[in-house]
Phi, psi and omega in degrees: 000138182301147182281326187285136180289155177267131179249129180294157177298129182288145176270125181293159179302138179078011183286167178304128182298340180288340188295316186302308185294319182291316178302318181298311183297323179291316183293329183282353180296334180303322181277354184256333181209151174248003179268114182302323182291320177299316179297318178296322180295317177298318181298315182296318180297322177296316179295318179300319180291319183296319185260006179054043180278156177273329179206168180186169180203159171237114179254133181250146181279120176277114183292338180283324184255343183071022181243156174273130180237129182293117180275311176222152179213158179223124174078007181262146179280060181245139173289158181299332181271354183261107183266006176042069179293135179239138175285156174299131182091352182269125179071179179296316181297315179297323179296315180297318179295321182289320184265344180068028182232148176289157181214133177241126178240101180297325180228104183294334181293337183267001184247122183289341181284342187293131174255118187284122177243313178241119187301333186284346185295132179240330185225142182214144170223147182216141178228147179280150169263112187255126177261125178283128180286138182288330183288318181234106186297328183284340184270156180210161177227150180281128176248350180180180181220134173260128185231134177234141180236153175226150178271004182245134177299133178064024183295325180264144181246173177296329176295320177298318181297317180295320179294315178300324178294320178294315179294326178298324178298318178292318177303315180299315179297318179294315182294322177299320179295317179293320178295324180293318180296316178299321180295316180295320179293323175298320177297319179297318178296319179297319180296318176299315178297321179298314179294316178299320178300314182300315181295317182285325183291321181296332180281348181270123186249344176275125189296321181294310178299323180296315180299319178294322179292322180301310184289324183293312180290322181293320177299321180291317181293318183277350179056046179254172180289318185209162178214140182225149177236123179246138177250137190251130173259099186292330181291327180259348180070029182239168176218161177215153176281115181272328180199155181208139177225131180227150176297336177264113183298326179294321178295324177297314180299312181298319182294316180293322179293325182273355184292136176211159179295139183221160175293126187300328182288348179270355186255169180289341180278353186304313184299317179293322180297314185282322183271344183059033179228153176293135182238133180251138177239119185289324185213100179271007175273352181293156187305324185291348180261347192298324187262005181290139188287344184253009174279124184296160183275060177220109184292346182276352179290140185236295181253157183217150172230124181246124182244125181284151173259102187252125177242110182052247182258017185232135174261112185270352180173195179214150183240122186236137177245139182233138174250163180255021178208161176302127184212136174252116186288128179285167178298324178297317179295322179293321177294319180295317177301318179295322178294317177298319178295321178294319176298316178300318181298314180299315180298318177297316177299319180297316179296319181291322177295320179298317180298319178293320177297318180298318178294324178293320177297321178296319178296320178297319179298318180292324178297319177298317177300317180296322179296313179298317179299320179299314179298318180294319180297322179297318181294317181295317179300322178297320181287332182280330192302314184296306179298330179292322178298319179297314180301317182296316179297315182294321179296319179295327182284347180289335179049052182286124179233127180231152182292160177301139179092345177282127181300333180294332178295318177293319180298321180295318179296318181293321179300316178301314179299318183292324175297318175299321180292320177298317179297321180293322178297314180299316180295320181296321179293316182290333181250036186301322184281349180269155178293125184288143176284145181285122179240022179285142176222169178274129182226149170279126185302323180298322180294317178300314181293318182296317179295325179291322178297322178301321183295332189248005188296322180293320179297320178295317180298315180296327182271003181057047179244131178267132178243130181239126175217120176251110181302142177296151183298325181252145179296138177247107188260133177232156173257114188202167170273108188302316183298319182290322177294321176295325178297319179293314179299316179300318180299316179294318182291321177294320178298318179294321179297315180291340178279352181232070184297338181258013180102168181166211185216141175237130176245133175245124181236121178245133181203159176261152178209171177236132180222123182051040178082358182253140178275131186229150172258127177246126176240112180259131176245114184242130178242173180249028180284185186280357179095167180270132178305142185301327183291341183256349190300320184281352189237010188297339182263007177279147177290147178067019175254123180218141176268001181247147180295330181262009183274152178267340181081015182257337189307301183289330177297316177293319180300319180299315181293322178299315183294321178293327178291341177264012183061030177240204180198166171226137187211159175271117182275312180200154175205139183199175177300345181270350180146176184228142174238122175252148183233134172253133179239130178224149175292137177267142174281146177297136180282132181257000000 
């Protein structure tokens, strides 16, 4: 509250005796109430009594609409909700506001400017409430009009008009002081809200919940109809509605349901995003705003303020406030909105940093698991090597020979290859720290697939699964470690088998293609299982992730590393309740 005391306007010598008492009553209102509307009501009652008026009103100029709106009235047939807005120059009150001069009308019936509200009115006088500008002391601007009516012709005199003009100056001074007090108290409440917001936002770590809290608390602090938070993807040039709060819960629900990603240049937030400055829109109900994708689904919204969320050299989003009436945002409101946006930005960064730290900790835990697993694998490999060597020697000494066309001949060859592969795996584990020798050779992709099918044919028969593979007409040659590629294929086939416990079908399709000038081999493995759960789709190639209770979560992670070591890849092409398709990609050798 200001320190300097308020002194009432002095009454000049020989002034109207009514002035002293009325001025005193008006000036003492500052100590009796801090509510401007209550004070105006007391003032109007006092003026009506002093001048023996039948009715009266105090109308204030709305800077947003440029119209006079009745703040308080006495004796007029107006509903409490009807503020009877008048344009400047309209009626006696509008004329006084437009010209900034007092006006006395002894007979309203003889004046064309008069707007009839109460039929009994015969005489009217009105004076402007003039606010002295701080920049130019001699200049003043109209902030309102005091109007008094009488049911008697010529009831008011020029002396009454002069006294009302003098009293209006005191009323203006008192009201400005009360408005200043109200403004300061509002600023204090906003500051408390800002501090409270900051403390609560920093404690919120989930980004979705945080966005909802930002718009909810900001709408409350700014006392607006609605508030929205948009996040910007600079790499794609798009934006999306992250959170929205409206005083109407149905409007909030409709807006969130209709929200979709949109091109940032198509939205109302585009100017704020590109200029990195707060942008104000006086009327978003106008036709050019109707089809914009980021205008909320609430027809009552009128004016908007959009504040960008700027982090160093990047604009990560925008913060928008909406009112349900014509409103011009003051500099104080813009500064407060910018402060709320900055708090929201810091909180969002904090939540994202926390998420990254959490992911890093998870990666570290997995790295520790992999290290432990590596040590354990080396120990197991050492224990396996000796019995494996014995098995290989004994198998070789059996000298099993079967005629051409006998399936056992193929089985014998495959067993020998698998024993060699097991020995190579054990050696690779034991010599993990050494540079591996290159064991890549040129292979026909159809031969690798066919030999892999032989390994799993009994498992497929037991599981009642049909496997279909039609070799491509032309050979597709790759340079690869056959055993490792078979290991990847086996992993995919076993996963598909386990996804269909009651039977099903697996299709293998191998074909060549060209991508960015490079020749590639594509091997698609498609099953008719129930599909991969949505929560696991983005993480299926991570180590220790498994959708089965008996799974280790290593299969696809190892397969991914094998394919990358071959300059290829493995990926999920599609998955749904109708089945899943996984794809292996390898470089193709040029055909000679």
